All heavy atoms as TSV, in Angstrom:
chain	resi	resn	atom	element	x	y	z
A	1	ARG	N	N	122.088	-31.011	14.737
A	1	ARG	CA	C	123.168	-30.918	13.823
A	1	ARG	C	C	122.615	-30.900	12.378
A	1	ARG	O	O	121.730	-31.628	12.050
A	1	ARG	CB	C	124.141	-32.082	13.945
A	1	ARG	CG	C	125.392	-32.007	13.175
A	1	ARG	CD	C	126.386	-33.076	13.603
A	1	ARG	NE	N	125.872	-34.418	13.450
A	1	ARG	CZ	C	126.389	-35.335	12.660
A	1	ARG	NH1	N	127.469	-35.152	11.986
A	1	ARG	NH2	N	125.873	-36.551	12.599
A	2	VAL	N	N	123.181	-30.003	11.565
A	2	VAL	CA	C	122.758	-29.830	10.172
A	2	VAL	C	C	124.016	-29.836	9.322
A	2	VAL	O	O	124.961	-29.071	9.557
A	2	VAL	CB	C	121.947	-28.525	9.943
A	2	VAL	CG1	C	121.550	-28.348	8.506
A	2	VAL	CG2	C	120.760	-28.479	10.890
A	3	VAL	N	N	124.080	-30.708	8.293
A	3	VAL	CA	C	125.268	-30.854	7.400
A	3	VAL	C	C	124.872	-30.711	5.919
A	3	VAL	O	O	123.964	-31.389	5.497
A	3	VAL	CB	C	125.980	-32.222	7.686
A	3	VAL	CG1	C	127.203	-32.365	6.757
A	3	VAL	CG2	C	126.287	-32.356	9.109
A	4	ALA	N	N	125.558	-29.806	5.231
A	4	ALA	CA	C	125.313	-29.585	3.815
A	4	ALA	C	C	126.095	-30.564	3.008
A	4	ALA	O	O	127.155	-31.084	3.420
A	4	ALA	CB	C	125.646	-28.196	3.407
A	5	SER	N	N	125.625	-30.868	1.768
A	5	SER	CA	C	126.316	-31.811	0.860
A	5	SER	C	C	127.578	-31.267	0.250
A	5	SER	O	O	128.420	-32.068	-0.188
A	5	SER	CB	C	125.370	-32.326	-0.210
A	5	SER	OG	O	124.947	-31.227	-0.966
A	6	CYS	N	N	127.720	-29.945	0.228
A	6	CYS	CA	C	128.931	-29.407	-0.363
A	6	CYS	C	C	129.190	-27.970	0.184
A	6	CYS	O	O	128.345	-27.433	0.921
A	6	CYS	CB	C	128.812	-29.291	-1.878
A	6	CYS	SG	S	127.679	-28.100	-2.445
A	7	GLY	N	N	130.331	-27.405	-0.131
A	7	GLY	CA	C	130.679	-26.130	0.419
A	7	GLY	C	C	129.932	-24.924	-0.184
A	7	GLY	O	O	129.929	-23.849	0.365
A	8	CYS	N	N	129.245	-25.116	-1.315
A	8	CYS	CA	C	128.454	-24.066	-1.902
A	8	CYS	C	C	127.103	-23.872	-1.233
A	8	CYS	O	O	126.334	-22.965	-1.589
A	8	CYS	CB	C	128.243	-24.317	-3.427
A	8	CYS	SG	S	127.423	-25.852	-3.787
A	9	THR	N	N	126.761	-24.758	-0.320
A	9	THR	CA	C	125.466	-24.728	0.387
A	9	THR	C	C	125.777	-24.514	1.863
A	9	THR	O	O	126.522	-25.297	2.458
A	9	THR	CB	C	124.712	-26.040	0.171
A	9	THR	OG1	O	124.572	-26.288	-1.201
A	9	THR	CG2	C	123.319	-25.897	0.745
A	10	THR	N	N	125.205	-23.429	2.443
A	10	THR	CA	C	125.484	-23.092	3.816
A	10	THR	C	C	124.256	-23.073	4.677
A	10	THR	O	O	123.339	-22.291	4.423
A	10	THR	CB	C	126.160	-21.692	3.913
A	10	THR	OG1	O	127.246	-21.664	3.037
A	10	THR	CG2	C	126.619	-21.398	5.312
A	11	PRO	N	N	124.175	-24.001	5.634
A	11	PRO	CA	C	122.984	-24.011	6.528
A	11	PRO	C	C	123.210	-23.182	7.743
A	11	PRO	O	O	124.324	-23.095	8.234
A	11	PRO	CB	C	122.828	-25.516	6.881
A	11	PRO	CG	C	124.203	-26.027	6.821
A	11	PRO	CD	C	124.943	-25.284	5.779
A	12	ASP	N	N	122.115	-22.604	8.289
A	12	ASP	CA	C	122.114	-21.857	9.531
A	12	ASP	C	C	120.882	-22.322	10.250
A	12	ASP	O	O	119.821	-22.361	9.638
A	12	ASP	CB	C	122.133	-20.357	9.297
A	12	ASP	CG	C	122.185	-19.543	10.599
A	12	ASP	OD1	O	122.769	-20.085	11.557
A	12	ASP	OD2	O	121.641	-18.449	10.598
A	13	TRP	N	N	121.031	-22.739	11.533
A	13	TRP	CA	C	119.838	-23.311	12.207
A	13	TRP	C	C	119.789	-22.925	13.643
A	13	TRP	O	O	120.730	-22.329	14.175
A	13	TRP	CB	C	119.925	-24.877	12.090
A	13	TRP	CG	C	121.101	-25.467	12.791
A	13	TRP	CD1	C	121.105	-26.028	14.027
A	13	TRP	CD2	C	122.456	-25.642	12.272
A	13	TRP	NE1	N	122.342	-26.468	14.339
A	13	TRP	CE2	C	123.163	-26.278	13.267
A	13	TRP	CE3	C	123.035	-25.335	11.065
A	13	TRP	CZ2	C	124.505	-26.569	13.116
A	13	TRP	CZ3	C	124.364	-25.645	10.906
A	13	TRP	CH2	C	125.101	-26.261	11.934
A	14	THR	N	N	118.695	-23.196	14.274
A	14	THR	CA	C	118.494	-22.886	15.724
A	14	THR	C	C	119.462	-23.787	16.497
A	14	THR	O	O	119.422	-24.981	16.367
A	14	THR	CB	C	117.034	-23.243	16.111
A	14	THR	OG1	O	116.138	-22.483	15.239
A	14	THR	CG2	C	116.772	-22.891	17.547
A	15	LYS	N	N	120.382	-23.138	17.252
A	15	LYS	CA	C	121.402	-23.872	17.930
A	15	LYS	C	C	120.958	-24.338	19.323
A	15	LYS	O	O	121.436	-25.391	19.848
A	15	LYS	CB	C	122.648	-23.034	18.110
A	15	LYS	CG	C	123.258	-22.488	16.802
A	15	LYS	CD	C	123.793	-23.601	15.952
A	15	LYS	CE	C	124.601	-23.066	14.783
A	15	LYS	NZ	N	123.930	-22.442	13.683
A	16	GLU	N	N	120.049	-23.689	19.959
A	16	GLU	CA	C	119.633	-24.091	21.298
A	16	GLU	C	C	118.684	-25.291	21.204
A	16	GLU	O	O	118.048	-25.488	20.169
A	16	GLU	CB	C	118.963	-22.922	22.078
A	16	GLU	CG	C	117.694	-22.370	21.472
A	16	GLU	CD	C	118.025	-21.221	20.512
A	16	GLU	OE1	O	119.141	-20.770	20.371
A	16	GLU	OE2	O	117.067	-20.761	19.861
A	17	PRO	N	N	118.628	-26.063	22.254
A	17	PRO	CA	C	117.717	-27.298	22.248
A	17	PRO	C	C	116.276	-26.854	21.997
A	17	PRO	O	O	115.826	-25.852	22.433
A	17	PRO	CB	C	117.876	-27.856	23.693
A	17	PRO	CG	C	119.214	-27.342	24.133
A	17	PRO	CD	C	119.404	-25.988	23.512
A	18	ILE	N	N	115.629	-27.721	21.252
A	18	ILE	CA	C	114.206	-27.478	20.898
A	18	ILE	C	C	113.353	-28.475	21.704
A	18	ILE	O	O	113.484	-29.704	21.504
A	18	ILE	CB	C	113.942	-27.622	19.382
A	18	ILE	CG1	C	114.876	-26.649	18.657
A	18	ILE	CG2	C	112.518	-27.422	19.046
A	18	ILE	CD1	C	114.945	-26.898	17.188
A	19	ALA	N	N	112.484	-27.987	22.516
A	19	ALA	CA	C	111.627	-28.809	23.359
A	19	ALA	C	C	110.581	-29.592	22.519
A	19	ALA	O	O	110.253	-29.084	21.424
A	19	ALA	CB	C	110.959	-27.997	24.421
A	20	PRO	N	N	110.143	-30.726	22.983
A	20	PRO	CA	C	109.111	-31.451	22.212
A	20	PRO	C	C	107.888	-30.558	22.068
A	20	PRO	O	O	107.471	-29.843	22.864
A	20	PRO	CB	C	108.832	-32.636	23.171
A	20	PRO	CG	C	110.047	-32.855	23.941
A	20	PRO	CD	C	110.615	-31.473	24.158
A	21	GLY	N	N	107.382	-30.618	20.826
A	21	GLY	CA	C	106.236	-29.813	20.458
A	21	GLY	C	C	106.527	-28.372	20.000
A	21	GLY	O	O	105.706	-27.627	19.546
A	22	LYS	N	N	107.810	-27.960	20.149
A	22	LYS	CA	C	108.213	-26.607	19.773
A	22	LYS	C	C	108.958	-26.658	18.402
A	22	LYS	O	O	109.125	-27.753	17.863
A	22	LYS	CB	C	109.189	-25.984	20.797
A	22	LYS	CG	C	108.573	-25.888	22.159
A	22	LYS	CD	C	107.396	-25.006	22.141
A	22	LYS	CE	C	106.791	-24.880	23.572
A	22	LYS	NZ	N	105.627	-24.058	23.574
A	23	THR	N	N	109.295	-25.547	17.805
A	23	THR	CA	C	109.874	-25.518	16.519
A	23	THR	C	C	111.187	-24.736	16.534
A	23	THR	O	O	111.473	-23.973	17.443
A	23	THR	CB	C	108.945	-24.801	15.482
A	23	THR	OG1	O	108.677	-23.477	15.925
A	23	THR	CG2	C	107.603	-25.560	15.376
A	24	GLY	N	N	112.010	-25.047	15.543
A	24	GLY	CA	C	113.194	-24.265	15.262
A	24	GLY	C	C	113.213	-23.867	13.824
A	24	GLY	O	O	112.238	-24.179	13.063
A	25	THR	N	N	114.251	-23.287	13.346
A	25	THR	CA	C	114.409	-22.767	11.935
A	25	THR	C	C	115.653	-23.241	11.374
A	25	THR	O	O	116.733	-23.273	11.991
A	25	THR	CB	C	114.335	-21.231	11.981
A	25	THR	OG1	O	113.197	-20.757	12.569
A	25	THR	CG2	C	114.391	-20.662	10.561
A	26	ILE	N	N	115.578	-23.616	10.035
A	26	ILE	CA	C	116.762	-23.923	9.265
A	26	ILE	C	C	116.734	-23.027	8.018
A	26	ILE	O	O	115.741	-23.042	7.339
A	26	ILE	CB	C	116.812	-25.374	8.799
A	26	ILE	CG1	C	116.850	-26.325	10.050
A	26	ILE	CG2	C	117.973	-25.655	7.886
A	26	ILE	CD1	C	116.737	-27.806	9.673
A	27	LYS	N	N	117.839	-22.273	7.825
A	27	LYS	CA	C	117.951	-21.427	6.667
A	27	LYS	C	C	119.114	-21.934	5.844
A	27	LYS	O	O	120.223	-22.142	6.389
A	27	LYS	CB	C	118.174	-19.943	7.090
A	27	LYS	CG	C	118.379	-19.031	5.894
A	27	LYS	CD	C	118.660	-17.621	6.428
A	27	LYS	CE	C	119.014	-16.713	5.253
A	27	LYS	NZ	N	119.403	-15.335	5.702
A	28	VAL	N	N	118.924	-22.196	4.575
A	28	VAL	CA	C	119.963	-22.761	3.686
A	28	VAL	C	C	120.190	-21.676	2.554
A	28	VAL	O	O	119.293	-21.230	1.951
A	28	VAL	CB	C	119.556	-24.075	3.064
A	28	VAL	CG1	C	120.599	-24.604	2.143
A	28	VAL	CG2	C	119.202	-25.083	4.158
A	29	THR	N	N	121.508	-21.352	2.451
A	29	THR	CA	C	121.895	-20.414	1.377
A	29	THR	C	C	122.806	-21.165	0.369
A	29	THR	O	O	123.676	-21.946	0.757
A	29	THR	CB	C	122.717	-19.303	1.988
A	29	THR	OG1	O	121.986	-18.676	3.040
A	29	THR	CG2	C	123.064	-18.198	0.976
A	30	TYR	N	N	122.464	-20.921	-0.893
A	30	TYR	CA	C	123.288	-21.581	-2.003
A	30	TYR	C	C	124.007	-20.464	-2.681
A	30	TYR	O	O	123.454	-19.421	-3.065
A	30	TYR	CB	C	122.326	-22.257	-2.970
A	30	TYR	CG	C	123.003	-22.774	-4.200
A	30	TYR	CD1	C	123.853	-23.854	-4.152
A	30	TYR	CD2	C	122.841	-22.148	-5.443
A	30	TYR	CE1	C	124.563	-24.365	-5.276
A	30	TYR	CE2	C	123.424	-22.632	-6.586
A	30	TYR	CZ	C	124.333	-23.702	-6.478
A	30	TYR	OH	O	125.000	-24.200	-7.590
A	31	ASP	N	N	125.330	-20.630	-2.928
A	31	ASP	CA	C	126.192	-19.718	-3.618
A	31	ASP	C	C	126.301	-20.137	-5.044
A	31	ASP	O	O	127.016	-21.073	-5.336
A	31	ASP	CB	C	127.571	-19.623	-2.931
A	31	ASP	CG	C	128.472	-18.600	-3.602
A	31	ASP	OD1	O	128.062	-17.837	-4.496
A	31	ASP	OD2	O	129.718	-18.656	-3.261
A	32	PRO	N	N	125.673	-19.394	-5.997
A	32	PRO	CA	C	125.650	-19.806	-7.389
A	32	PRO	C	C	126.892	-19.331	-8.173
A	32	PRO	O	O	126.990	-19.550	-9.370
A	32	PRO	CB	C	124.435	-19.166	-7.897
A	32	PRO	CG	C	124.325	-17.899	-7.137
A	32	PRO	CD	C	124.777	-18.319	-5.768
A	33	SER	N	N	127.883	-18.656	-7.546
A	33	SER	CA	C	129.029	-18.117	-8.231
A	33	SER	C	C	129.731	-19.173	-9.034
A	33	SER	O	O	130.224	-20.166	-8.516
A	33	SER	CB	C	130.025	-17.476	-7.269
A	33	SER	OG	O	129.412	-16.481	-6.524
A	34	GLY	N	N	129.816	-18.952	-10.353
A	34	GLY	CA	C	130.487	-19.896	-11.264
A	34	GLY	C	C	129.751	-21.236	-11.417
A	34	GLY	O	O	130.367	-22.186	-11.956
A	35	ARG	N	N	128.460	-21.260	-11.103
A	35	ARG	CA	C	127.701	-22.494	-11.193
A	35	ARG	C	C	126.403	-22.238	-11.953
A	35	ARG	O	O	125.305	-22.317	-11.347
A	35	ARG	CB	C	127.380	-23.108	-9.831
A	35	ARG	CG	C	128.604	-23.397	-9.022
A	35	ARG	CD	C	128.236	-23.846	-7.645
A	35	ARG	NE	N	129.394	-24.085	-6.848
A	35	ARG	CZ	C	129.961	-23.192	-6.029
A	35	ARG	NH1	N	129.465	-21.986	-5.960
A	35	ARG	NH2	N	131.019	-23.490	-5.337
A	36	PRO	N	N	126.432	-21.910	-13.194
A	36	PRO	CA	C	125.177	-21.645	-13.945
A	36	PRO	C	C	124.391	-22.960	-14.177
A	36	PRO	O	O	124.935	-24.055	-13.966
A	36	PRO	CB	C	125.635	-21.112	-15.299
A	36	PRO	CG	C	126.989	-21.671	-15.466
A	36	PRO	CD	C	127.581	-21.805	-14.073
A	37	ASN	N	N	123.157	-22.828	-14.546
A	37	ASN	CA	C	122.228	-23.966	-14.897
A	37	ASN	C	C	121.562	-24.519	-13.615
A	37	ASN	O	O	121.576	-23.937	-12.571
A	37	ASN	CB	C	122.943	-25.000	-15.686
A	37	ASN	CG	C	123.469	-24.422	-17.010
A	37	ASN	OD1	O	122.824	-23.646	-17.626
A	37	ASN	ND2	N	124.708	-24.784	-17.327
A	38	GLN	N	N	121.020	-25.715	-13.751
A	38	GLN	CA	C	120.223	-26.296	-12.718
A	38	GLN	C	C	121.140	-26.832	-11.596
A	38	GLN	O	O	122.242	-27.282	-11.886
A	38	GLN	CB	C	119.369	-27.439	-13.236
A	38	GLN	CG	C	118.256	-26.992	-14.174
A	38	GLN	CD	C	117.452	-28.052	-14.684
A	38	GLN	OE1	O	117.757	-29.294	-14.541
A	38	GLN	NE2	N	116.324	-27.740	-15.346
A	39	PHE	N	N	120.586	-26.906	-10.369
A	39	PHE	CA	C	121.310	-27.467	-9.279
A	39	PHE	C	C	120.345	-28.288	-8.353
A	39	PHE	O	O	119.156	-28.024	-8.302
A	39	PHE	CB	C	122.086	-26.510	-8.449
A	39	PHE	CG	C	121.234	-25.547	-7.730
A	39	PHE	CD1	C	120.800	-25.806	-6.421
A	39	PHE	CD2	C	120.818	-24.312	-8.292
A	39	PHE	CE1	C	120.036	-24.919	-5.734
A	39	PHE	CE2	C	120.024	-23.439	-7.594
A	39	PHE	CZ	C	119.637	-23.717	-6.330
A	40	VAL	N	N	120.862	-29.295	-7.712
A	40	VAL	CA	C	120.147	-30.064	-6.685
A	40	VAL	C	C	121.133	-30.349	-5.582
A	40	VAL	O	O	122.179	-30.925	-5.789
A	40	VAL	CB	C	119.648	-31.428	-7.229
A	40	VAL	CG1	C	118.922	-32.202	-6.158
A	40	VAL	CG2	C	118.683	-31.207	-8.428
A	41	LYS	N	N	120.813	-29.835	-4.369
A	41	LYS	CA	C	121.709	-29.992	-3.224
A	41	LYS	C	C	120.929	-30.551	-2.090
A	41	LYS	O	O	119.677	-30.345	-1.944
A	41	LYS	CB	C	122.300	-28.614	-2.803
A	41	LYS	CG	C	123.098	-27.950	-3.846
A	41	LYS	CD	C	124.343	-28.758	-4.214
A	41	LYS	CE	C	125.117	-28.171	-5.403
A	41	LYS	NZ	N	126.249	-28.943	-5.787
A	42	THR	N	N	121.621	-31.276	-1.210
A	42	THR	CA	C	120.901	-31.855	-0.060
A	42	THR	C	C	121.533	-31.283	1.310
A	42	THR	O	O	122.726	-30.915	1.315
A	42	THR	CB	C	121.032	-33.350	-0.049
A	42	THR	OG1	O	122.359	-33.737	0.040
A	42	THR	CG2	C	120.319	-33.930	-1.205
A	43	VAL	N	N	120.696	-31.274	2.262
A	43	VAL	CA	C	121.059	-30.899	3.638
A	43	VAL	C	C	120.597	-31.975	4.554
A	43	VAL	O	O	119.397	-32.295	4.550
A	43	VAL	CB	C	120.517	-29.523	4.003
A	43	VAL	CG1	C	120.901	-29.160	5.424
A	43	VAL	CG2	C	120.998	-28.409	2.996
A	44	ASN	N	N	121.458	-32.572	5.356
A	44	ASN	CA	C	121.071	-33.597	6.255
A	44	ASN	C	C	120.798	-32.996	7.646
A	44	ASN	O	O	121.638	-32.204	8.161
A	44	ASN	CB	C	122.156	-34.671	6.405
A	44	ASN	CG	C	122.362	-35.407	5.150
A	44	ASN	OD1	O	121.384	-36.050	4.614
A	44	ASN	ND2	N	123.485	-35.337	4.532
A	45	VAL	N	N	119.700	-33.313	8.226
A	45	VAL	CA	C	119.310	-32.722	9.559
A	45	VAL	C	C	119.287	-33.907	10.502
A	45	VAL	O	O	118.533	-34.884	10.295
A	45	VAL	CB	C	117.948	-32.043	9.470
A	45	VAL	CG1	C	117.518	-31.528	10.883
A	45	VAL	CG2	C	117.905	-31.005	8.421
A	46	TYR	N	N	120.084	-33.896	11.525
A	46	TYR	CA	C	120.190	-34.960	12.532
A	46	TYR	C	C	119.489	-34.559	13.798
A	46	TYR	O	O	119.643	-33.379	14.268
A	46	TYR	CB	C	121.689	-35.327	12.784
A	46	TYR	CG	C	122.350	-35.805	11.525
A	46	TYR	CD1	C	123.080	-34.972	10.773
A	46	TYR	CD2	C	122.257	-37.183	11.150
A	46	TYR	CE1	C	123.717	-35.407	9.612
A	46	TYR	CE2	C	122.862	-37.625	9.987
A	46	TYR	CZ	C	123.609	-36.768	9.251
A	46	TYR	OH	O	124.204	-37.213	8.081
A	47	SER	N	N	118.767	-35.470	14.370
A	47	SER	CA	C	117.985	-35.166	15.622
A	47	SER	C	C	118.127	-36.320	16.611
A	47	SER	O	O	118.329	-37.504	16.150
A	47	SER	CB	C	116.554	-34.989	15.212
A	47	SER	OG	O	115.719	-34.981	16.333
A	48	ASN	N	N	117.939	-36.069	17.826
A	48	ASN	CA	C	117.871	-37.120	18.832
A	48	ASN	C	C	116.432	-37.473	19.149
A	48	ASN	O	O	116.145	-38.218	20.108
A	48	ASN	CB	C	118.612	-36.746	20.105
A	48	ASN	CG	C	117.985	-35.540	20.813
A	48	ASN	OD1	O	117.102	-34.872	20.324
A	48	ASN	ND2	N	118.461	-35.249	22.031
A	49	GLY	N	N	115.520	-36.970	18.342
A	49	GLY	CA	C	114.098	-37.270	18.526
A	49	GLY	C	C	113.748	-38.679	17.949
A	49	GLY	O	O	114.543	-39.432	17.502
A	50	LYS	N	N	112.502	-39.049	18.075
A	50	LYS	CA	C	112.037	-40.401	17.674
A	50	LYS	C	C	112.223	-40.718	16.228
A	50	LYS	O	O	112.507	-41.819	15.800
A	50	LYS	CB	C	110.546	-40.531	18.003
A	50	LYS	CG	C	110.282	-40.545	19.486
A	50	LYS	CD	C	108.816	-40.722	19.725
A	50	LYS	CE	C	108.529	-40.687	21.203
A	50	LYS	NZ	N	107.092	-40.795	21.493
A	51	THR	N	N	112.138	-39.695	15.334
A	51	THR	CA	C	112.276	-39.912	13.924
A	51	THR	C	C	113.719	-39.872	13.417
A	51	THR	O	O	113.943	-40.187	12.267
A	51	THR	CB	C	111.372	-38.929	13.125
A	51	THR	OG1	O	111.792	-37.574	13.533
A	51	THR	CG2	C	109.919	-39.131	13.387
A	52	GLY	N	N	114.661	-39.460	14.199
A	52	GLY	CA	C	116.059	-39.506	13.818
A	52	GLY	C	C	116.442	-38.402	12.904
A	52	GLY	O	O	116.390	-37.222	13.233
A	53	SER	N	N	116.869	-38.735	11.620
A	53	SER	CA	C	117.346	-37.770	10.695
A	53	SER	C	C	116.403	-37.539	9.526
A	53	SER	O	O	115.618	-38.347	9.195
A	53	SER	CB	C	118.729	-38.121	10.257
A	53	SER	OG	O	118.666	-39.357	9.516
A	54	TYR	N	N	116.632	-36.422	8.818
A	54	TYR	CA	C	115.929	-36.066	7.649
A	54	TYR	C	C	116.910	-35.616	6.566
A	54	TYR	O	O	117.975	-35.139	6.860
A	54	TYR	CB	C	114.978	-34.875	7.938
A	54	TYR	CG	C	113.914	-35.180	8.924
A	54	TYR	CD1	C	114.135	-34.936	10.273
A	54	TYR	CD2	C	112.689	-35.639	8.534
A	54	TYR	CE1	C	113.078	-35.210	11.199
A	54	TYR	CE2	C	111.633	-35.951	9.455
A	54	TYR	CZ	C	111.895	-35.670	10.776
A	54	TYR	OH	O	110.891	-35.888	11.694
A	55	VAL	N	N	116.444	-35.708	5.301
A	55	VAL	CA	C	117.249	-35.103	4.251
A	55	VAL	C	C	116.337	-34.054	3.545
A	55	VAL	O	O	115.263	-34.389	3.068
A	55	VAL	CB	C	117.644	-36.181	3.187
A	55	VAL	CG1	C	118.382	-35.543	2.045
A	55	VAL	CG2	C	118.568	-37.275	3.850
A	56	LEU	N	N	116.840	-32.833	3.564
A	56	LEU	CA	C	116.155	-31.748	2.795
A	56	LEU	C	C	116.843	-31.612	1.499
A	56	LEU	O	O	118.060	-31.645	1.339
A	56	LEU	CB	C	116.265	-30.455	3.592
A	56	LEU	CG	C	115.767	-30.431	5.077
A	56	LEU	CD1	C	116.069	-29.050	5.706
A	56	LEU	CD2	C	114.322	-30.835	5.148
A	57	THR	N	N	116.049	-31.350	0.458
A	57	THR	CA	C	116.557	-31.167	-0.890
A	57	THR	C	C	116.166	-29.759	-1.396
A	57	THR	O	O	115.011	-29.402	-1.325
A	57	THR	CB	C	116.057	-32.198	-1.825
A	57	THR	OG1	O	116.404	-33.515	-1.325
A	57	THR	CG2	C	116.665	-32.097	-3.245
A	58	ILE	N	N	117.121	-29.032	-1.939
A	58	ILE	CA	C	116.862	-27.776	-2.560
A	58	ILE	C	C	117.161	-27.923	-4.059
A	58	ILE	O	O	118.183	-28.566	-4.398
A	58	ILE	CB	C	117.609	-26.559	-1.951
A	58	ILE	CG1	C	119.080	-26.734	-1.998
A	58	ILE	CG2	C	117.135	-26.349	-0.507
A	58	ILE	CD1	C	119.827	-25.521	-1.590
A	59	ARG	N	N	116.343	-27.374	-4.874
A	59	ARG	CA	C	116.549	-27.397	-6.353
A	59	ARG	C	C	116.343	-26.007	-6.894
A	59	ARG	O	O	115.541	-25.215	-6.409
A	59	ARG	CB	C	115.496	-28.310	-6.966
A	59	ARG	CG	C	115.519	-29.736	-6.513
A	59	ARG	CD	C	114.289	-30.486	-7.022
A	59	ARG	NE	N	114.148	-31.744	-6.305
A	59	ARG	CZ	C	114.614	-32.868	-6.712
A	59	ARG	NH1	N	115.287	-32.961	-7.833
A	59	ARG	NH2	N	114.423	-33.992	-5.956
A	60	GLY	N	N	117.043	-25.695	-7.984
A	60	GLY	CA	C	116.908	-24.404	-8.574
A	60	GLY	C	C	117.525	-24.320	-9.946
A	60	GLY	O	O	118.069	-25.336	-10.378
A	61	ASN	N	N	117.456	-23.183	-10.534
A	61	ASN	CA	C	118.087	-22.933	-11.810
A	61	ASN	C	C	118.778	-21.608	-11.718
A	61	ASN	O	O	118.107	-20.547	-11.508
A	61	ASN	CB	C	117.029	-22.953	-12.894
A	61	ASN	CG	C	117.673	-22.920	-14.302
A	61	ASN	OD1	O	118.810	-23.296	-14.482
A	61	ASN	ND2	N	116.874	-22.428	-15.243
A	62	VAL	N	N	120.087	-21.576	-11.999
A	62	VAL	CA	C	120.864	-20.293	-11.916
A	62	VAL	C	C	120.935	-19.784	-13.401
A	62	VAL	O	O	121.391	-20.474	-14.282
A	62	VAL	CB	C	122.285	-20.520	-11.337
A	62	VAL	CG1	C	123.062	-19.224	-11.450
A	62	VAL	CG2	C	122.181	-21.081	-9.968
A	63	ILE	N	N	120.391	-18.600	-13.536
A	63	ILE	CA	C	120.391	-17.917	-14.870
A	63	ILE	C	C	121.590	-16.958	-14.940
A	63	ILE	O	O	121.591	-16.008	-14.122
A	63	ILE	CB	C	119.070	-17.199	-15.154
A	63	ILE	CG1	C	117.938	-18.257	-15.084
A	63	ILE	CG2	C	119.159	-16.492	-16.490
A	63	ILE	CD1	C	116.550	-17.622	-15.106
A	64	PRO	N	N	122.589	-17.194	-15.815
A	64	PRO	CA	C	123.675	-16.261	-15.942
A	64	PRO	C	C	123.235	-14.859	-16.310
A	64	PRO	O	O	122.247	-14.671	-16.959
A	64	PRO	CB	C	124.568	-16.862	-17.048
A	64	PRO	CG	C	124.098	-18.274	-17.172
A	64	PRO	CD	C	122.657	-18.246	-16.744
A	65	LYS	N	N	124.010	-13.851	-15.841
A	65	LYS	CA	C	123.708	-12.471	-16.133
A	65	LYS	C	C	123.906	-12.181	-17.565
A	65	LYS	O	O	124.729	-12.690	-18.250
A	65	LYS	CB	C	124.548	-11.502	-15.292
A	65	LYS	CG	C	124.109	-11.533	-13.863
A	65	LYS	CD	C	124.969	-10.463	-13.105
A	65	LYS	CE	C	124.456	-10.423	-11.627
A	65	LYS	NZ	N	125.204	-9.440	-10.933
């Protein structure tokens, strides 16, 4: 399960189970519409593995046209 901190951040991830030792992909898209300047967003990744959950942080700077 992958959960974004707000509606402007959209995660897409590997939906099928990932076997131990194998990998999956998480793609995060940020919609900068009406949000100029710097941003910091988080995405929580939940797992049933030994390490549990992770927090991914994306940072950037939106330059207005």
